[in-house]
Backbone as XML, in Angstrom:
<?xml version="1.0"?>
<chain id="A" units="angstrom">
  <residue number="1" name="MET">
    <atom name="N" x="1.602" y="-12.745" z="1.853"/>
    <atom name="CA" x="1.398" y="-11.861" z="3.233"/>
    <atom name="C" x="1.104" y="-12.986" z="4.449"/>
  </residue>
  <residue number="2" name="GLU">
    <atom name="N" x="0.520" y="-13.984" z="4.003"/>
    <atom name="CA" x="0.274" y="-14.909" z="5.109"/>
    <atom name="C" x="1.400" y="-15.490" z="5.468"/>
  </residue>
  <residue number="3" name="TYR">
    <atom name="N" x="2.706" y="-15.463" z="4.925"/>
    <atom name="CA" x="3.960" y="-15.834" z="5.620"/>
    <atom name="C" x="4.444" y="-15.112" z="6.303"/>
  </residue>
  <residue number="4" name="VAL">
    <atom name="N" x="4.284" y="-13.896" z="6.123"/>
    <atom name="CA" x="4.879" y="-12.623" z="7.192"/>
    <atom name="C" x="4.038" y="-13.080" z="8.172"/>
  </residue>
  <residue number="5" name="TYR">
    <atom name="N" x="2.566" y="-12.993" z="8.210"/>
    <atom name="CA" x="1.722" y="-13.012" z="9.348"/>
    <atom name="C" x="2.111" y="-14.452" z="10.055"/>
  </residue>
  <residue number="6" name="ALA">
    <atom name="N" x="2.638" y="-15.619" z="9.614"/>
    <atom name="CA" x="2.838" y="-16.885" z="10.245"/>
    <atom name="C" x="4.230" y="-16.674" z="11.018"/>
  </residue>
  <residue number="7" name="ALA">
    <atom name="N" x="5.059" y="-15.762" z="10.659"/>
    <atom name="CA" x="6.323" y="-15.511" z="11.079"/>
    <atom name="C" x="6.044" y="-14.520" z="12.222"/>
  </residue>
  <residue number="8" name="LEU">
    <atom name="N" x="5.174" y="-13.414" z="12.285"/>
    <atom name="CA" x="4.871" y="-12.696" z="13.484"/>
    <atom name="C" x="4.058" y="-13.572" z="14.467"/>
  </residue>
  <residue number="9" name="ILE">
    <atom name="N" x="3.276" y="-14.488" z="14.185"/>
    <atom name="CA" x="2.464" y="-15.507" z="15.017"/>
    <atom name="C" x="3.450" y="-16.113" z="15.919"/>
  </residue>
  <residue number="10" name="LEU">
    <atom name="N" x="4.513" y="-16.830" z="15.000"/>
    <atom name="CA" x="5.648" y="-17.562" z="15.855"/>
    <atom name="C" x="6.248" y="-16.492" z="16.705"/>
  </residue>
  <residue number="11" name="ASN">
    <atom name="N" x="6.697" y="-15.346" z="16.515"/>
    <atom name="CA" x="7.546" y="-14.511" z="17.199"/>
    <atom name="C" x="6.761" y="-14.133" z="18.348"/>
  </residue>
  <residue number="12" name="GLU">
    <atom name="N" x="5.332" y="-13.765" z="18.309"/>
    <atom name="CA" x="4.359" y="-13.350" z="19.467"/>
    <atom name="C" x="4.427" y="-14.442" z="20.292"/>
  </residue>
  <residue number="13" name="THR">
    <atom name="N" x="4.431" y="-15.579" z="19.898"/>
    <atom name="CA" x="4.085" y="-16.717" z="20.645"/>
    <atom name="C" x="5.333" y="-17.243" z="21.494"/>
  </residue>
  <residue number="14" name="GLY">
    <atom name="N" x="6.531" y="-16.704" z="21.040"/>
    <atom name="CA" x="7.910" y="-17.172" z="21.451"/>
    <atom name="C" x="8.343" y="-18.241" z="20.810"/>
  </residue>
  <residue number="15" name="GLU">
    <atom name="N" x="7.927" y="-18.791" z="19.969"/>
    <atom name="CA" x="8.272" y="-19.938" z="19.254"/>
    <atom name="C" x="9.380" y="-19.623" z="18.509"/>
  </residue>
  <residue number="16" name="GLU">
    <atom name="N" x="10.345" y="-20.546" z="18.082"/>
    <atom name="CA" x="11.589" y="-20.365" z="17.084"/>
    <atom name="C" x="11.001" y="-20.138" z="15.746"/>
  </residue>
  <residue number="17" name="LEU">
    <atom name="N" x="11.564" y="-19.140" z="15.041"/>
    <atom name="CA" x="11.027" y="-18.839" z="13.634"/>
    <atom name="C" x="12.345" y="-19.801" z="12.878"/>
  </residue>
  <residue number="18" name="ASN">
    <atom name="N" x="11.624" y="-21.192" z="12.333"/>
    <atom name="CA" x="12.470" y="-21.952" z="11.637"/>
    <atom name="C" x="11.513" y="-22.538" z="10.452"/>
  </residue>
  <residue number="19" name="GLU">
    <atom name="N" x="11.784" y="-23.299" z="9.451"/>
    <atom name="CA" x="11.128" y="-23.900" z="8.408"/>
    <atom name="C" x="9.856" y="-24.570" z="8.755"/>
  </residue>
  <residue number="20" name="ASP">
    <atom name="N" x="10.172" y="-25.506" z="9.803"/>
    <atom name="CA" x="9.319" y="-26.422" z="10.102"/>
    <atom name="C" x="8.034" y="-25.936" z="10.866"/>
  </residue>
  <residue number="21" name="ASN">
    <atom name="N" x="8.296" y="-24.957" z="11.805"/>
    <atom name="CA" x="7.377" y="-24.053" z="12.764"/>
    <atom name="C" x="6.530" y="-23.202" z="11.681"/>
  </residue>
  <residue number="22" name="LEU">
    <atom name="N" x="7.453" y="-22.569" z="10.681"/>
    <atom name="CA" x="6.642" y="-21.653" z="10.018"/>
    <atom name="C" x="5.689" y="-22.525" z="9.136"/>
  </residue>
  <residue number="23" name="THR">
    <atom name="N" x="6.157" y="-23.351" z="8.664"/>
    <atom name="CA" x="5.297" y="-24.738" z="7.823"/>
    <atom name="C" x="3.884" y="-24.961" z="8.361"/>
  </residue>
  <residue number="24" name="ASP">
    <atom name="N" x="4.305" y="-25.623" z="9.906"/>
    <atom name="CA" x="3.247" y="-25.676" z="10.540"/>
    <atom name="C" x="2.215" y="-24.688" z="10.853"/>
  </residue>
  <residue number="25" name="VAL">
    <atom name="N" x="2.523" y="-23.538" z="10.815"/>
    <atom name="CA" x="1.339" y="-22.363" z="11.103"/>
    <atom name="C" x="0.606" y="-22.156" z="9.871"/>
  </residue>
  <residue number="26" name="LEU">
    <atom name="N" x="1.507" y="-22.315" z="8.658"/>
    <atom name="CA" x="0.859" y="-21.896" z="7.383"/>
    <atom name="C" x="-0.237" y="-23.313" z="6.952"/>
  </residue>
  <residue number="27" name="GLU">
    <atom name="N" x="0.444" y="-24.242" z="7.370"/>
    <atom name="CA" x="-0.654" y="-25.410" z="7.036"/>
    <atom name="C" x="-1.752" y="-25.583" z="7.914"/>
  </residue>
  <residue number="28" name="ALA">
    <atom name="N" x="-1.817" y="-24.899" z="9.183"/>
    <atom name="CA" x="-2.759" y="-25.012" z="10.151"/>
    <atom name="C" x="-3.693" y="-23.951" z="9.579"/>
  </residue>
  <residue number="29" name="ALA">
    <atom name="N" x="-3.416" y="-22.802" z="8.896"/>
    <atom name="CA" x="-4.265" y="-21.694" z="8.509"/>
    <atom name="C" x="-4.792" y="-22.110" z="7.010"/>
  </residue>
  <residue number="30" name="GLY">
    <atom name="N" x="-4.317" y="-23.304" z="6.311"/>
    <atom name="CA" x="-4.897" y="-23.883" z="5.235"/>
    <atom name="C" x="-4.203" y="-23.386" z="4.016"/>
  </residue>
  <residue number="31" name="VAL">
    <atom name="N" x="-3.163" y="-22.832" z="4.031"/>
    <atom name="CA" x="-2.208" y="-22.372" z="3.011"/>
    <atom name="C" x="-1.565" y="-23.177" z="2.585"/>
  </residue>
  <residue number="32" name="ASP">
    <atom name="N" x="-1.420" y="-23.466" z="1.099"/>
    <atom name="CA" x="-0.563" y="-24.198" z="0.395"/>
    <atom name="C" x="0.693" y="-23.726" z="0.419"/>
  </residue>
  <residue number="33" name="VAL">
    <atom name="N" x="1.509" y="-24.453" z="1.166"/>
    <atom name="CA" x="2.570" y="-24.017" z="1.605"/>
    <atom name="C" x="3.856" y="-24.302" z="0.166"/>
  </residue>
  <residue number="34" name="GLU">
    <atom name="N" x="4.585" y="-23.262" z="0.175"/>
    <atom name="CA" x="5.645" y="-23.244" z="-0.976"/>
    <atom name="C" x="6.959" y="-23.262" z="-0.185"/>
  </residue>
  <residue number="35" name="GLU">
    <atom name="N" x="7.558" y="-24.400" z="-0.430"/>
    <atom name="CA" x="8.987" y="-24.691" z="0.546"/>
    <atom name="C" x="10.062" y="-23.473" z="0.361"/>
  </residue>
  <residue number="36" name="SER">
    <atom name="N" x="9.862" y="-23.152" z="-0.925"/>
    <atom name="CA" x="10.977" y="-22.026" z="-1.251"/>
    <atom name="C" x="10.710" y="-20.721" z="-0.641"/>
  </residue>
  <residue number="37" name="ARG">
    <atom name="N" x="9.594" y="-20.428" z="-0.614"/>
    <atom name="CA" x="9.090" y="-19.175" z="-0.090"/>
    <atom name="C" x="9.339" y="-19.132" z="1.660"/>
  </residue>
  <residue number="38" name="VAL">
    <atom name="N" x="9.322" y="-20.256" z="2.070"/>
    <atom name="CA" x="9.439" y="-20.345" z="3.634"/>
    <atom name="C" x="10.940" y="-20.315" z="3.746"/>
  </residue>
  <residue number="39" name="LYS">
    <atom name="N" x="11.577" y="-21.211" z="3.045"/>
    <atom name="CA" x="12.998" y="-20.936" z="3.131"/>
    <atom name="C" x="13.646" y="-19.537" z="3.081"/>
  </residue>
  <residue number="40" name="ALA">
    <atom name="N" x="13.065" y="-18.847" z="2.225"/>
    <atom name="CA" x="13.595" y="-17.637" z="1.781"/>
    <atom name="C" x="13.245" y="-16.551" z="2.859"/>
  </residue>
  <residue number="41" name="LEU">
    <atom name="N" x="12.151" y="-16.780" z="3.469"/>
    <atom name="CA" x="11.630" y="-15.935" z="4.526"/>
    <atom name="C" x="12.138" y="-16.155" z="5.786"/>
  </residue>
  <residue number="42" name="VAL">
    <atom name="N" x="12.551" y="-17.391" z="6.264"/>
    <atom name="CA" x="13.354" y="-17.703" z="7.307"/>
    <atom name="C" x="14.860" y="-17.126" z="7.140"/>
  </residue>
  <residue number="43" name="ALA">
    <atom name="N" x="15.394" y="-17.334" z="5.949"/>
    <atom name="CA" x="16.671" y="-16.907" z="5.792"/>
    <atom name="C" x="16.958" y="-14.981" z="5.860"/>
  </residue>
  <residue number="44" name="ALA">
    <atom name="N" x="15.706" y="-14.596" z="5.383"/>
    <atom name="CA" x="15.677" y="-13.264" z="5.423"/>
    <atom name="C" x="15.463" y="-12.350" z="6.759"/>
  </residue>
  <residue number="45" name="LEU">
    <atom name="N" x="14.841" y="-13.441" z="7.706"/>
    <atom name="CA" x="14.357" y="-12.973" z="9.044"/>
    <atom name="C" x="15.478" y="-13.278" z="10.235"/>
  </residue>
  <residue number="46" name="GLU">
    <atom name="N" x="16.584" y="-14.199" z="9.564"/>
    <atom name="CA" x="17.625" y="-14.763" z="10.301"/>
    <atom name="C" x="18.245" y="-13.858" z="11.463"/>
  </residue>
  <residue number="47" name="ASP">
    <atom name="N" x="18.685" y="-12.587" z="10.719"/>
    <atom name="CA" x="19.291" y="-11.637" z="11.988"/>
    <atom name="C" x="18.358" y="-10.468" z="12.071"/>
  </residue>
  <residue number="48" name="VAL">
    <atom name="N" x="17.213" y="-10.424" z="11.991"/>
    <atom name="CA" x="16.191" y="-9.409" z="12.029"/>
    <atom name="C" x="15.522" y="-9.582" z="13.518"/>
  </residue>
  <residue number="49" name="ASP">
    <atom name="N" x="15.376" y="-8.423" z="14.392"/>
    <atom name="CA" x="15.001" y="-8.294" z="15.649"/>
    <atom name="C" x="13.332" y="-7.970" z="15.159"/>
  </residue>
  <residue number="50" name="ILE">
    <atom name="N" x="12.404" y="-8.915" z="15.086"/>
    <atom name="CA" x="11.001" y="-8.636" z="14.488"/>
    <atom name="C" x="10.334" y="-7.723" z="15.801"/>
  </residue>
  <residue number="51" name="ASP">
    <atom name="N" x="10.325" y="-7.894" z="16.838"/>
    <atom name="CA" x="10.107" y="-6.883" z="17.723"/>
    <atom name="C" x="10.334" y="-5.496" z="17.528"/>
  </residue>
  <residue number="52" name="GLU">
    <atom name="N" x="11.584" y="-5.320" z="17.567"/>
    <atom name="CA" x="12.300" y="-3.861" z="17.112"/>
    <atom name="C" x="11.820" y="-3.594" z="15.770"/>
  </residue>
  <residue number="53" name="ALA">
    <atom name="N" x="11.709" y="-4.265" z="14.818"/>
    <atom name="CA" x="11.128" y="-3.895" z="13.391"/>
    <atom name="C" x="9.890" y="-3.305" z="13.493"/>
  </residue>
  <residue number="54" name="VAL">
    <atom name="N" x="8.981" y="-4.156" z="14.252"/>
    <atom name="CA" x="7.444" y="-3.770" z="14.349"/>
    <atom name="C" x="7.340" y="-2.276" z="14.827"/>
  </residue>
  <residue number="55" name="GLU">
    <atom name="N" x="8.259" y="-2.181" z="16.115"/>
    <atom name="CA" x="7.874" y="-0.948" z="16.867"/>
    <atom name="C" x="8.475" y="0.336" z="16.116"/>
  </residue>
  <residue number="56" name="GLU">
    <atom name="N" x="9.828" y="-0.049" z="15.036"/>
    <atom name="CA" x="10.249" y="1.089" z="14.173"/>
    <atom name="C" x="8.925" y="1.549" z="13.136"/>
  </residue>
  <residue number="57" name="ALA">
    <atom name="N" x="8.307" y="0.469" z="12.401"/>
    <atom name="CA" x="7.334" y="0.338" z="11.607"/>
    <atom name="C" x="6.128" y="1.359" z="12.106"/>
  </residue>
  <residue number="58" name="ALA">
    <atom name="N" x="5.839" y="0.937" z="13.272"/>
    <atom name="CA" x="4.676" y="1.419" z="14.010"/>
    <atom name="C" x="4.775" y="3.181" z="14.455"/>
  </residue>
  <residue number="59" name="ALA">
    <atom name="N" x="6.217" y="3.303" z="14.821"/>
    <atom name="CA" x="6.533" y="4.833" z="15.123"/>
    <atom name="C" x="6.480" y="5.634" z="13.830"/>
  </residue>
  <residue number="60" name="VAL">
    <atom name="N" x="6.825" y="5.373" z="12.701"/>
    <atom name="CA" x="7.103" y="6.016" z="11.549"/>
    <atom name="C" x="5.890" y="6.754" z="11.246"/>
  </residue>
  <residue number="61" name="PRO">
    <atom name="N" x="4.620" y="6.114" z="10.887"/>
    <atom name="CA" x="3.424" y="6.793" z="10.511"/>
    <atom name="C" x="2.861" y="7.696" z="11.641"/>
  </residue>
  <residue number="62" name="ALA">
    <atom name="N" x="2.953" y="7.250" z="12.713"/>
    <atom name="CA" x="2.496" y="8.086" z="14.038"/>
    <atom name="C" x="3.100" y="9.663" z="13.910"/>
  </residue>
  <residue number="63" name="ALA">
    <atom name="N" x="4.813" y="9.475" z="13.767"/>
    <atom name="CA" x="5.279" y="10.605" z="13.770"/>
    <atom name="C" x="5.025" y="11.638" z="12.511"/>
  </residue>
  <residue number="64" name="THR">
    <atom name="N" x="4.870" y="10.987" z="11.441"/>
    <atom name="CA" x="4.340" y="11.681" z="10.100"/>
    <atom name="C" x="3.030" y="11.860" z="9.803"/>
  </residue>
  <residue number="65" name="GLY">
    <atom name="N" x="1.994" y="11.199" z="10.353"/>
    <atom name="CA" x="0.610" y="10.825" z="10.128"/>
    <atom name="C" x="-0.200" y="12.177" z="10.073"/>
  </residue>
  <residue number="66" name="GLY">
    <atom name="N" x="-0.013" y="13.090" z="11.257"/>
    <atom name="CA" x="-0.811" y="14.115" z="11.091"/>
    <atom name="C" x="-0.470" y="15.064" z="10.239"/>
  </residue>
  <residue number="67" name="ALA">
    <atom name="N" x="0.761" y="15.368" z="10.101"/>
    <atom name="CA" x="1.179" y="16.410" z="8.888"/>
    <atom name="C" x="0.852" y="16.012" z="7.536"/>
  </residue>
  <residue number="68" name="ALA">
    <atom name="N" x="1.490" y="14.914" z="7.182"/>
    <atom name="CA" x="1.153" y="14.075" z="6.022"/>
    <atom name="C" x="-0.310" y="13.978" z="5.604"/>
  </residue>
  <residue number="69" name="GLY">
    <atom name="N" x="-0.984" y="13.572" z="6.606"/>
    <atom name="CA" x="-2.632" y="13.160" z="6.493"/>
    <atom name="C" x="-3.329" y="14.687" z="6.070"/>
  </residue>
  <residue number="70" name="GLY">
    <atom name="N" x="-3.100" y="15.543" z="6.809"/>
    <atom name="CA" x="-3.474" y="17.003" z="6.690"/>
    <atom name="C" x="-3.248" y="17.196" z="5.205"/>
  </residue>
  <residue number="71" name="GLU">
    <atom name="N" x="-1.923" y="17.230" z="4.716"/>
    <atom name="CA" x="-1.678" y="17.754" z="3.448"/>
    <atom name="C" x="-2.246" y="16.937" z="2.313"/>
  </residue>
  <residue number="72" name="ALA">
    <atom name="N" x="-2.357" y="15.433" z="2.634"/>
    <atom name="CA" x="-2.905" y="14.468" z="1.564"/>
    <atom name="C" x="-4.292" y="14.960" z="1.323"/>
  </residue>
  <residue number="73" name="GLU">
    <atom name="N" x="-5.050" y="15.253" z="2.676"/>
    <atom name="CA" x="-6.486" y="15.484" z="2.484"/>
    <atom name="C" x="-6.542" y="16.809" z="1.789"/>
  </residue>
  <residue number="74" name="ALA">
    <atom name="N" x="-5.893" y="17.701" z="1.933"/>
    <atom name="CA" x="-6.108" y="19.191" z="1.347"/>
    <atom name="C" x="-5.780" y="19.059" z="-0.208"/>
  </residue>
  <residue number="75" name="ALA">
    <atom name="N" x="-4.880" y="18.094" z="-0.452"/>
    <atom name="CA" x="-4.609" y="17.878" z="-2.034"/>
    <atom name="C" x="-5.788" y="17.151" z="-2.732"/>
  </residue>
  <residue number="76" name="ASP">
    <atom name="N" x="-6.340" y="16.191" z="-1.989"/>
    <atom name="CA" x="-7.425" y="15.472" z="-2.157"/>
    <atom name="C" x="-8.440" y="16.306" z="-2.755"/>
  </residue>
  <residue number="77" name="ASP">
    <atom name="N" x="-8.795" y="17.424" z="-1.813"/>
    <atom name="CA" x="-10.012" y="18.662" z="-1.888"/>
    <atom name="C" x="-9.576" y="19.184" z="-3.098"/>
  </residue>
  <residue number="78" name="GLU">
    <atom name="N" x="-8.404" y="19.807" z="-3.380"/>
    <atom name="CA" x="-8.099" y="20.444" z="-4.735"/>
    <atom name="C" x="-8.124" y="19.812" z="-5.711"/>
  </residue>
  <residue number="79" name="ASP">
    <atom name="N" x="-7.925" y="18.556" z="-5.921"/>
    <atom name="CA" x="-8.305" y="17.586" z="-7.076"/>
    <atom name="C" x="-9.679" y="17.327" z="-7.373"/>
  </residue>
  <residue number="80" name="ASP">
    <atom name="N" x="-10.545" y="17.089" z="-6.278"/>
    <atom name="CA" x="-11.875" y="17.133" z="-6.560"/>
    <atom name="C" x="-12.355" y="18.453" z="-7.108"/>
  </residue>
  <residue number="81" name="GLU">
    <atom name="N" x="-11.921" y="19.479" z="-6.372"/>
    <atom name="CA" x="-12.490" y="21.187" z="-7.146"/>
    <atom name="C" x="-12.088" y="21.110" z="-8.478"/>
  </residue>
  <residue number="82" name="GLU">
    <atom name="N" x="-10.767" y="20.782" z="-8.927"/>
    <atom name="CA" x="-10.393" y="20.897" z="-10.416"/>
    <atom name="C" x="-11.247" y="20.039" z="-11.149"/>
  </residue>
  <residue number="83" name="ALA">
    <atom name="N" x="-11.428" y="18.495" z="-10.848"/>
    <atom name="CA" x="-12.329" y="17.858" z="-11.690"/>
    <atom name="C" x="-13.768" y="18.390" z="-11.694"/>
  </residue>
  <residue number="84" name="ASP">
    <atom name="N" x="-14.377" y="18.923" z="-10.757"/>
    <atom name="CA" x="-15.489" y="19.663" z="-10.945"/>
    <atom name="C" x="-15.717" y="20.825" z="-11.859"/>
  </residue>
  <residue number="85" name="GLU">
    <atom name="N" x="-14.398" y="21.534" z="-11.697"/>
    <atom name="CA" x="-14.510" y="22.669" z="-12.741"/>
    <atom name="C" x="-14.318" y="21.916" z="-14.289"/>
  </residue>
  <residue number="86" name="GLU">
    <atom name="N" x="-13.619" y="21.076" z="-14.222"/>
    <atom name="CA" x="-13.213" y="20.388" z="-15.726"/>
    <atom name="C" x="-14.834" y="19.935" z="-16.114"/>
  </residue>
  <residue number="87" name="GLU">
    <atom name="N" x="-15.554" y="19.455" z="-15.303"/>
    <atom name="CA" x="-16.743" y="18.637" z="-15.790"/>
    <atom name="C" x="-17.690" y="19.665" z="-16.108"/>
  </residue>
  <residue number="88" name="ALA">
    <atom name="N" x="-17.562" y="20.765" z="-15.459"/>
    <atom name="CA" x="-18.606" y="21.967" z="-15.659"/>
    <atom name="C" x="-18.134" y="22.741" z="-17.185"/>
  </residue>
  <residue number="89" name="ALA">
    <atom name="N" x="-16.823" y="22.592" z="-17.473"/>
    <atom name="CA" x="-16.361" y="23.327" z="-18.729"/>
    <atom name="C" x="-16.480" y="22.269" z="-19.706"/>
  </residue>
  <residue number="90" name="ASP">
    <atom name="N" x="-16.504" y="20.815" z="-19.584"/>
    <atom name="CA" x="-16.907" y="20.193" z="-20.724"/>
    <atom name="C" x="-18.538" y="20.011" z="-21.037"/>
  </residue>
  <residue number="91" name="ASP">
    <atom name="N" x="-19.148" y="20.254" z="-19.826"/>
    <atom name="CA" x="-20.784" y="20.268" z="-20.440"/>
    <atom name="C" x="-20.923" y="21.778" z="-20.840"/>
  </residue>
  <residue number="92" name="ASP">
    <atom name="N" x="-20.161" y="22.648" z="-20.832"/>
    <atom name="CA" x="-20.475" y="24.046" z="-21.446"/>
    <atom name="C" x="-20.249" y="23.973" z="-22.983"/>
  </residue>
  <residue number="93" name="GLU">
    <atom name="N" x="-19.397" y="22.926" z="-23.401"/>
    <atom name="CA" x="-18.968" y="22.977" z="-24.815"/>
    <atom name="C" x="-20.214" y="22.241" z="-25.821"/>
  </residue>
  <residue number="94" name="ASP">
    <atom name="N" x="-20.056" y="22.838" z="-27.113"/>
    <atom name="CA" x="-21.203" y="22.364" z="-27.825"/>
    <atom name="C" x="-20.501" y="20.666" z="-28.323"/>
  </residue>
  <residue number="95" name="ASP">
    <atom name="N" x="-21.427" y="19.883" z="-29.079"/>
    <atom name="CA" x="-20.716" y="18.832" z="-29.784"/>
    <atom name="C" x="-19.867" y="18.861" z="-30.773"/>
  </residue>
  <residue number="96" name="GLY">
    <atom name="N" x="-18.820" y="19.577" z="-30.591"/>
    <atom name="CA" x="-17.649" y="19.562" z="-31.652"/>
    <atom name="C" x="-16.663" y="18.509" z="-31.455"/>
  </residue>
  <residue number="97" name="ASP">
    <atom name="N" x="-16.806" y="17.297" z="-32.126"/>
    <atom name="CA" x="-15.529" y="16.140" z="-31.901"/>
    <atom name="C" x="-14.176" y="16.484" z="-31.585"/>
  </residue>
  <residue number="98" name="ASP">
    <atom name="N" x="-13.833" y="17.330" z="-32.565"/>
    <atom name="CA" x="-12.534" y="17.746" z="-32.541"/>
    <atom name="C" x="-12.221" y="18.641" z="-30.922"/>
  </residue>
  <residue number="99" name="GLU">
    <atom name="N" x="-13.202" y="19.348" z="-30.722"/>
    <atom name="CA" x="-12.888" y="20.193" z="-29.652"/>
    <atom name="C" x="-13.068" y="19.039" z="-28.382"/>
  </residue>
  <residue number="100" name="ASP">
    <atom name="N" x="-13.586" y="18.145" z="-28.243"/>
    <atom name="CA" x="-13.851" y="17.111" z="-27.076"/>
    <atom name="C" x="-12.265" y="16.572" z="-26.968"/>
  </residue>
  <residue number="101" name="GLU">
    <atom name="N" x="-11.850" y="15.968" z="-28.051"/>
    <atom name="CA" x="-10.663" y="15.468" z="-28.165"/>
    <atom name="C" x="-9.462" y="16.229" z="-27.414"/>
  </residue>
  <residue number="102" name="GLU">
    <atom name="N" x="-9.516" y="17.479" z="-27.866"/>
    <atom name="CA" x="-8.506" y="18.416" z="-27.728"/>
    <atom name="C" x="-8.541" y="18.870" z="-26.022"/>
  </residue>
  <residue number="103" name="ALA">
    <atom name="N" x="-9.930" y="18.996" z="-25.678"/>
    <atom name="CA" x="-10.173" y="19.266" z="-24.204"/>
    <atom name="C" x="-9.647" y="18.426" z="-23.246"/>
  </residue>
  <residue number="104" name="SER">
    <atom name="N" x="-9.942" y="17.106" z="-23.562"/>
    <atom name="CA" x="-9.779" y="16.090" z="-22.798"/>
    <atom name="C" x="-8.223" y="15.631" z="-22.478"/>
  </residue>
  <residue number="105" name="GLY">
    <atom name="N" x="-7.590" y="16.232" z="-23.698"/>
    <atom name="CA" x="-6.009" y="16.076" z="-23.555"/>
    <atom name="C" x="-5.391" y="16.924" z="-22.806"/>
  </residue>
  <residue number="106" name="GLU">
    <atom name="N" x="-5.906" y="18.367" z="-23.038"/>
    <atom name="CA" x="-5.363" y="19.550" z="-21.995"/>
    <atom name="C" x="-5.540" y="19.167" z="-20.450"/>
  </residue>
  <residue number="107" name="GLY">
    <atom name="N" x="-6.589" y="18.477" z="-20.048"/>
    <atom name="CA" x="-6.537" y="18.329" z="-18.503"/>
    <atom name="C" x="-5.712" y="17.230" z="-18.168"/>
  </residue>
  <residue number="108" name="LEU">
    <atom name="N" x="-5.282" y="16.247" z="-19.127"/>
    <atom name="CA" x="-4.216" y="15.414" z="-18.499"/>
    <atom name="C" x="-2.829" y="16.053" z="-18.202"/>
  </residue>
  <residue number="109" name="GLY">
    <atom name="N" x="-2.363" y="17.365" z="-19.263"/>
    <atom name="CA" x="-1.245" y="17.822" z="-19.065"/>
    <atom name="C" x="-1.172" y="18.521" z="-17.731"/>
  </residue>
  <residue number="110" name="GLU">
    <atom name="N" x="-2.195" y="19.161" z="-17.416"/>
    <atom name="CA" x="-2.170" y="19.948" z="-16.053"/>
    <atom name="C" x="-2.159" y="18.978" z="-14.877"/>
  </residue>
  <residue number="111" name="LEU">
    <atom name="N" x="-2.581" y="17.747" z="-15.038"/>
    <atom name="CA" x="-2.188" y="16.813" z="-13.946"/>
    <atom name="C" x="-1.014" y="16.116" z="-13.738"/>
  </residue>
  <residue number="112" name="PHE">
    <atom name="N" x="-0.113" y="15.764" z="-14.750"/>
    <atom name="CA" x="1.122" y="15.348" z="-14.954"/>
    <atom name="C" x="2.190" y="16.450" z="-15.031"/>
  </residue>
  <residue number="113" name="GLY">
    <atom name="N" x="1.721" y="17.645" z="-15.305"/>
    <atom name="CA" x="2.957" y="18.380" z="-15.825"/>
    <atom name="C" x="3.536" y="19.096" z="-14.710"/>
  </residue>
</chain>
């Protein structure tokens, strides 16, 4: 991740994104620099407009965050309720070892099925 952050710093300061500059930023941050990773990142970002990519990435969560966030929260609430119901059902059962093993397996089927 620090390699990407270093590339973002270079972009923000208007410096050229090349191997020497990226290595300098990483070394200044105290990172043990791997030359192959530096070369790979510079090559991968060669034809990328970083400002445009950042704007696009920032726009996607903002456009879908409200609807998806509400749905995810509702799903979490439902999962919590189901877990509470399963715990209550498990507490009501007697100490039958076979029944406990079967009951724990049944709950998994509902989660993934």
